[in-house]
C-alpha positions in Angstrom: 25.5 0.6 12.2 23.4 0.9 15.2 20.2 -1.2 15.3 17.8 2.0 15.6 19.5 3.6 12.4 18.2 0.6 10.3 14.9 2.2 10.5 15.9 5.9 10.1 14.3 7.4 7.1 15.7 10.8 7.6 16.2 12.6 4.4 14.2 10.4 2.2 11.1 11.3 0.3 8.1 8.8 0.6 4.8 8.8 -1.4 1.8 6.9 0.0 -1.4 6.5 -2.2 -4.7 6.0 -0.3 -3.3 8.0 2.7 -6.8 9.5 3.6 -7.3 7.0 6.2 -7.0 3.4 7.4 -3.8 1.6 6.6 -2.6 4.4 4.2 -2.9 7.0 6.9 -1.0 4.8 9.5 1.7 4.1 7.4 2.2 7.5 6.3 2.3 8.7 10.0 4.8 5.9 10.7 7.3 6.8 8.1 7.0 10.4 9.2 7.8 9.6 12.7 10.9 7.7 11.6 12.0 11.0 9.7 10.7 10.6 6.1 9.1 13.7 4.2 5.7 12.1 3.4 3.6 12.7 0.1 -0.1 11.9 0.6 -2.2 11.0 -2.2 -5.7 9.9 -2.6 -8.6 10.7 -4.9 -9.4 14.0 -3.2 -6.8 16.1 -1.7 -9.1 17.1 1.2 -9.3 13.4 2.3 -5.6 13.5 3.2 -5.4 16.8 5.0 -6.4 15.3 8.3 -3.5 12.8 8.0 -1.1 15.5 7.1 -2.0 17.8 9.6 -1.5 15.0 12.3 2.0 14.3 10.9 2.8 18.3 11.0 1.5 18.5 14.5 3.9 15.7 15.6 6.7 17.7 13.9 7.1 15.9 10.7 6.7 17.0 7.0 3.7 16.1 4.9 2.5 17.3 1.4 -0.7 16.4 -0.3 -1.7 16.0 -3.9 -5.1 14.3 -5.4 -4.6 11.4 -7.7 -6.9 8.6 -8.7 -4.8 6.0 -9.4 -7.5 4.2 -11.8 -6.9 7.1 -14.0 -3.7 7.1 -15.8 -3.6 10.9 -16.8 -3.8 11.7 -12.9 -0.8 9.0 -12.3 1.2 11.2 -15.0 0.2 14.6 -13.2 1.0 13.3 -9.9 4.5 12.4 -11.0 5.0 15.6 -12.6 4.2 17.2 -9.3 6.9 15.0 -7.5 9.4 15.8 -10.1 8.7 19.5 -10.0 8.5 19.8 -6.2 10.9 17.4 -4.8 13.1 16.1 -7.4 13.4 12.4 -6.1 11.5 9.6 -4.7 12.9 7.2 -2.5 10.0 5.2 -1.1 6.6 4.3 -2.8 3.8 2.6 -0.9 1.1 1.6 -3.1 -1.8 1.3 -0.9 -4.9 2.7 -2.9 -7.5 0.2 -3.6 -11.2 -0.2 -4.2 -13.8 -3.0 -4.2 -17.2 -1.9 -5.5 -18.5 -5.3 -5.7 -19.6 -7.6 -2.9 -21.3 -10.7 -4.1 -21.1 -14.0 -6.1 -18.5 -14.1 -8.8 -21.5 -15.1 -11.1 -23.1 -11.7 -10.5 -20.1 -9.7 -11.2 -20.7 -6.8 -13.8 -18.4 -5.3 -16.3 -18.2 -1.9 -14.9 -17.5 -2.8 -11.4 -14.7 -5.3 -12.6 -13.0 -2.7 -14.8 -12.8 -0.4 -11.8 -11.3 -3.0 -9.6 -8.6 -3.8 -12.2 -7.8 -0.2 -13.0 -7.4 0.9 -9.3 -6.0 -2.4 -7.9 -3.8 -3.5 -10.5 -3.2 -1.2 -13.4 -2.7 1.6 -11.1 -0.3 -0.3 -9.0 1.6 -1.5 -12.2 2.0 2.1 -13.6 2.8 4.0 -10.2 5.5 1.1 -9.5 7.0 2.0 -13.1 7.0 5.5 -12.7 8.7 5.2 -9.3 11.2 2.7 -10.5 12.1 4.7 -13.4 13.2 7.6 -11.0 14.7 5.6 -8.3 17.5 4.1 -10.6 19.0 7.6 -11.4 19.0 8.5 -7.7 20.6 5.4 -6.0 17.8 3.2 -5.8 14.9 2.9 -3.3 12.1 0.8 -2.1 8.5 0.0 -3.4 6.0 -1.5 -1.1 2.8 -3.0 -2.5 -0.2 -3.6 -0.1 -1.9 -6.7 -1.5 -4.2 -9.0 0.8 -4.4 -12.4 2.1 -7.0 -13.1 -0.4 -4.3 -13.0 -3.1 -3.3 -16.6 -1.9 -6.8 -17.5 -0.5 -9.8 -16.3 -2.3 -12.7 -15.2 -0.2 -16.3 -15.5 -0.9 -17.9 -12.3 -2.0 -14.7 -10.6 -3.2 -13.5 -12.7 -6.1 -12.4 -10.0 -8.4 -10.7 -8.1 -5.7 -8.8 -11.2 -4.6 -7.8 -11.8 -8.3 -6.2 -8.3 -8.5 -4.5 -8.7 -5.4 -2.9 -12.0 -6.5 -2.0 -9.8 -9.7 -0.2 -7.4 -7.6 1.9 -10.3 -5.9 3.1 -11.3 -9.2 3.9 -7.6 -10.5 5.9 -7.4 -7.3 8.2 -10.3 -8.0 8.3 -9.4 -11.6 9.5 -5.7 -10.9 11.8 -7.1 -8.3 13.8 -9.4 -10.7 14.1 -6.6 -13.3 14.9 -3.7 -11.1 17.1 -5.4 -8.5 20.2 -4.6 -10.4 19.1 -0.8 -10.6 19.1 -0.9 -6.8 15.2 -0.7 -6.5 13.6 -3.2 -4.0 10.0 -4.3 -4.5 8.2 -6.0 -1.9 4.5 -6.9 -0.8 2.5 -7.1 2.3 -0.6 -9.3 2.9 -3.0 -7.9 5.3 -5.6 -10.0 6.7 -8.9 -8.7 8.0 -8.1 -5.3 9.2 -10.4 -2.8 10.9 -11.0 0.1 8.3 -14.1 1.6 6.6 -12.8 -0.4 3.4 -13.4 -3.6 5.1 -16.8 -2.7 6.5 -18.8 -4.7 4.0 -16.9 -7.9 5.2 -17.3 -6.9 8.9 -21.0 -6.5 8.4 -21.5 -10.0 7.5 -21.8 -11.2 11.1 -21.4 -15.0 10.1 -18.2 -14.2 8.1 -16.7 -12.0 10.8 -17.3 -14.8 13.5 -15.5 -17.4 11.2 -12.6 -15.1 10.7 -12.2 -14.5 14.5 -12.5 -18.1 15.2 -9.9 -18.9 12.5 -7.4 -16.2 13.8 -5.2 -17.4 16.5 -4.6 -13.9 18.0 -8.7 -13.6 18.2 -9.0 -10.2 17.0 -9.4 -8.1 13.9 -6.3 -6.1 12.8 -5.7 -2.5 13.1 -4.4 -0.1 10.5 -1.2 0.3 12.8 -0.5 -3.2 12.7 0.4 -3.1 9.2 2.5 0.1 9.5 5.6 -1.4 11.2 5.7 -4.0 8.3 5.7 -1.1 5.7 8.6 0.8 7.8 10.6 -2.3 7.8 10.3 -2.8 4.0 10.9 1.0 3.4 14.0 1.2 5.5 17.6 -0.2 5.5 16.3 -2.8 7.7 15.1 -4.8 4.8 17.9 -3.9 2.5 18.5 -7.6 1.3 14.7 -8.2 0.7 12.9 -7.8 -2.5 10.4 -9.9 -4.3 9.2 -10.9 -0.7 5.7 -11.2 0.4 5.0 -10.8 4.2 1.5 -12.1 5.4 0.1 -10.2 8.4 -3.1 -11.9 9.3 -3.0 -12.6 13.1 -2.1 -16.2 12.3 -5.3 -16.8 10.1 -3.3 -18.8 7.7 -0.5 -20.1 9.7 
């Protein structure tokens, strides 16, 4: 196999959640550039249309379906659509996430906490389950969970978010162990501080942002495209012997 063939996704179908902007959009465009048929999902279909348009303009194939991964009924409907339209799934990128709370753990409220858990953990769990069940019947596949460095290093102000990302790392390993014999690989990416609208609250805290830059050897905030290459690696045959792995991409912050 030629080196460049390791990353070739031609003929494969990849589903990316939270694909309307930021990391999800960058990953979707990268997978499409390497030949994948990409299915884009977010809470609102119109949010993904710009990403889909960019993929099509570059000669790729993209399809959009709305799904709030915090709602189990919407997850079920998404997979009914996948089955009916495409008949298979080869790659799943669990990227959708939320964090409606920013403040002390002593001030967290039940409604906000429940939303974080429903989207960031329960949604990942059942999306992974649905994908793995299908992949086992079509020769296997790759599932990539976007976690966070806060899974390993809690950050002030987003305690609940970090706790759910730690749970994502654990579920990644649990599914990897049980689904490996089925030909399904499950890995996780742990981004550091990345320049997205999602991280705006953190970057708005000038003191915290300054501390992050000082602690990062590369001396910059990450960009969504910095995460996309890792997702391509895990999605492709380049990582065919990797499962249950976690890859931290944080500019060296926790080196």
